[in-house]
C-alpha positions, 0 to 999 in steps of 0.5 A: 462490474464493481469489484468486491471492496477491499475495505472493511469496517470495525463491525465487519472486522469483528465478525471476521476475527472470530473465524478460525482461518482469520489472521490479523496483521499490524502493518504499521511503519513510521512516516517520513519525518514522523515516528510512531509513539513507542509508548502508545502501541494500540493493537487489535487482539491477537494481531501479528506484526507484518514487518514491511520494512524488515523481512518483507523488504528486499534490502539488497536493492538499495531502495527503502521498500522493495518487494521481496521475491516469492520464496521469501514472501511465502516463507515469512507469510507462513511464519505468520500462520497464513494458509492459501485459504486464510482470510487476512485483515491488515491495519496500521496504527495511523489509520490508513497509511501503510496497511494498503502497502500490505494489501497490495503485496498480498494481491501481487503475490496472488492472495485475494482474501485480504482486507484493509481495516478502514481507520486502523487501530484508531477506529477500532479504539474509538469504537470501544473495542478491546485494545492490547499492547503486544503483538501475538505469535502464530501457533503454527506455521501456515502453508501459503505459497505465493504466486506472483501476478505480474500485472500488479507490479511495474519495474523501471524498465517497464515504466520507461517503455510505457511513458509514451503509451496513451493506454497507460497513465502514471499517477503520483501520490506525492505532495503537489510541491514535490510533484511540481519540483518546487520543494526538495525531496525528503530523501537526500540525492533525489532530483525534484519533479515528476515522470513525464506525463504523470498526473498528481493525486496526493495521497491525502486527497483520498483520505478523510483524517484516518479513513479512506473517503467514501466511494462517491468522494473518491470518484471525484478525486479520480475524475479526469485523471484516471479511467478504466480504459487505461492501465494505471501505474501508481508511484510515490516516494518509496512505494508506500503512499502509492498503495493508498491511492491504488487502494482508492482506485480499486474501491471505485472499480478501476481494475488495471492497477499496478505499482511502480515499486522503485518509485521516486527513490529510484527514478529521482536518483537516476540522472539518465531518466527524464523528469518534468518540472512545472 
């Protein structure tokens, strides 16, 4: 059975925003080697900042983006006014880039009513809808309590145990050159290549400019690389773009979705782990 879409259009978001329990979150981060323009902060009205690289990352891990524990996630989500019965809309200022990471984080933490605005604030602005230039603040703390759903997250140890499992497929969202080991990694100290048995779905293949492609096009992207008989483990450079192709997989009804949070930042830095080059 096809799951309910996690994507919403600007029209759908506009209707949801007027509901009392709706919380709108800007989950923007800079891209690798490409920064957001600090002079052009186009935001949806009353949106709060979901700080992926700050309070929603575990900085003790030594990796760029590591999921925080349930207590920390609960506390920071409560500061954003989120309750267990809230509806959350996440977006980013690129279109669809870091907002899927926020979607995955909420799903891992047991929160289902979270939606990604397809096209982000560029789509909102293009639709002629109101834009503001400062984040809002929550009027009161919420009562959200995280309940982690283990199937949504994969550790390095779990991945190692499943590399030879024919019921598991690893899908890598990095560029073909990085995946095949013909281009260096943008982060220093990382080897080039990919995990044994992984398949490559560069994240831009599921995008049409700032939008996620439609369902029919997405099915073509996943054809021959993923099906619902297998558990799918998504990886990338640091856990951000993996969530983009995980969201795309969700949209075509693939439901055994997990994200390897350490991604290549962890795997590529560990000389004891096997890699392949093509």
